[in-house]
Each structure stands twice: as structure tokens, then as C-alpha cells.
N, C-alpha and C positions, 0 to 999 in steps of 0.2 A: 360558385355557380354564376351563370350569366343568363340574362333575360333580355327582352327587347323593350325599348322605350321609343316613343314617337319623337321625331325631331322635325323642326321646321326651319329650313335654311332661307326661305323667302315666303312671302304671303300667298303664293299661288294656291296652296291647299284650300284657302278660305274662299276661293271662287271656283275651283275645280270640283269640289265636293259639296253636296248639300249641307253637310255638317263636317267641319274640319276637327280633327282631334286636337286637343291642347298639347303644346310641346311638353315633353317629359312624362306623358302618361305611359303606363305599362301597356304593351300591345301584343296582340295575337294576329295571325293571318286573317281570320274573320270570314273565310270563305263560306262558312255555315250560314252567314246572313243572306245568302243567295239561294239556299237549298230549294225553295219553292217557287223560284222564278225561272223563266226561260231566258237565259243569257243572250240569246240571239235577238230578242226583242227589246232589250234594255236600251234606253236612250239617255242623252244628256248627262247630268251629274251622277245618276245611278249607274250608268254605263262606265263612267270614269272610276267610280268606287269599285266596281266589279273588276275592271281591267288593271287597276294599279293601286289599290288601297289596302293598307293594314288597318285593323280596327283598334282604336283606343278603348281600353276596357272601361274606364270611368265614364267618358262622354258618349261612347258608341259613335264617335266621329272617326273620320278617315284620315290617314296620313300617307303620303307618297313614300316617305322614307322612315325607317326605324334604325336605331343605333344599338349595338351590342354593348351592354353595361353590366357591371358587377351587381349581383343581388344577394341578399341574405335569405336564409331559409324562411324567415318570417315574411319577407317580401313575396316569395313564391306562394306561400299559404294565403296571403291577403289577395293576390291576383286571382287565384283559383276561386276563392270565396266571392270576390266581387263579380267575377265573370259568371259564376253560378247564379247569383242573384239576378244579373242582367238576362240570363237565359230564361229564367222563370218569368220575370217581369215583362220582357220585350219580345221573346222569341217562342213563347208557348211551351217551355219545358213543363212536364206534368207535375214535378215536385223538385224540391231542393236536392234530394239525394241523387236523383237522375241527372240533374243539372250539374252537380259537383263532379260526377264521373265524366260528363262531356267536357266540362271546363278543364278538368285534369288532363284529358287528351289534348285539348287545344294548347294548353300551356306546355305540355311535354313536346308537342310539335314545334312550338316557338323556340323552346330550349334547344331542339335539335339543329336549329339554324344558327346557333351561337358558337359553332366550332371554329370561329375566326377570332383574331385579336380584338381586344376592347376597342371601342370607338369605331369599329367597322360599320359602315352604313349598308343597309340591305334594301333593295327595291324588289317589287313583285310584279309579275306580268301574268294575268290570267287569260286563258282562252278556252274555247270549248272545241272538243273533237269528238265526233260521233256521240254527242249528247253528254259527254263527261267533261268536267272542268279540269283543265290542266294548269298547273302553277309552275312558273319558272322564276328563279331567284337570281339576282345579280348582286355581287358585293362590290362596294366601292371603298377603296383604301387610299390613304395619302401615299404618294410616292415616297419611298424610303422608310416605310413603316408607319405605325400608328402615331398620330400627334393630333393636337386640337384642330378641328376643321373650321375653315372660314368659308363663307358662302361661295367664294369664287376660287377655291383651291383646285389644283389639277389632280385628278384622281385616276387610278388604274381601275379598270372594270374587269371583274372575273365573272364567268358564267356564260349564258347563252348570248348569241349575237343580238344586237339591237333589233327589235321587231320592225317590220316594214310598215309601220303605222305612224301616222302623223296626228298630233293633237292640236286642235285649233283653239289655243288659249284665248285669243281675242274673241272668237265666237262664243266661247263658254262665258267669258266675262259679260258679253252682251246678254246671255240668258239670265244672268244674275240680276241685271237691271230691270228685267221685265216683271 
């Protein structure tokens, strides 16, 4: 079985997001974290999380990239249980049984993204269309097949075309200092 883990190739997540996920955390898409917000009015780091973040289950921090890794059955059970507790504690789920069902769906969706080779990286891009959230995923694989990734390796991108949006990393870094 394969699941998603956060990965940090450089320190940018630490200033792009309000809270960055720790490298190596189990991850889910985390779109549910925006269910009661108007995505059109999000700004700054919250907007960055909406547009391009995967949610780290332990820290509830965000990661720009996740990596497909091998997992054991007990890992999956632990991810569902940890996410269920976070849903009750931080997102208002009415009880643990309801939260477990929701966590199970989130983890199952994350698993569905893992039909690529191990060590494949995945990026997400969220937008809104007619009031609905749309998710697009891109995979990044080393040329010539899976192998350990270095921060500046050349990658092939599969998935949708690059969005016509620019991110002002320097401006976001200035927000952090304020």
C-alpha cells in the first residue's frame, strides 16, 4: 500500500504558509480545512495554503509537495485515527465515530493519488469555479524513472498545464517579518 508523506526540498514552506508541515509527516489533501471559508476572499498565507498546500496530519501544517511512499496497514490505521482526533479537536467534528468516517474518506482519497511509482512527488493547485473548489494534481518524477531526489534535480511534470499565476515569494517573506 502507498500513502503520502510531506517533503521539504527547501525552506520556502516555512515562509509561504502560516504553519509548515514537518518533513516526513503523513499527509492528506486537506481541502476540508477551507469548507467554511470564501476562497475568493482569502489573502496572504491562508490563500497560499488554499492554493497549493497538502495538510500534514500531525502538525496540521501545510506542505507544497508530498511524496508517494510505501506504508503498512498499521500506518494507515494510525493516520486515520490521528486525523479523526484532529477533526474533533480542531475542526468541530461532533464525535470520534463521525470523525473516523470522514478521516477514512480523506485517507482513501490520498491513497487514490498514489497510483504512481514510489518517490513520485505530487503538487496540488486549488481554484474555485462557480463556488465549487476544483483540485488539480501534478506529478513530478525524475527523468529515467524513480530515484532519490535532490533539491535541484530536473523533473518531468505530468498533469495539467502550469497555472498562469505568479507567486511573490519575496513579498510573502516580507509578510512574515511583520
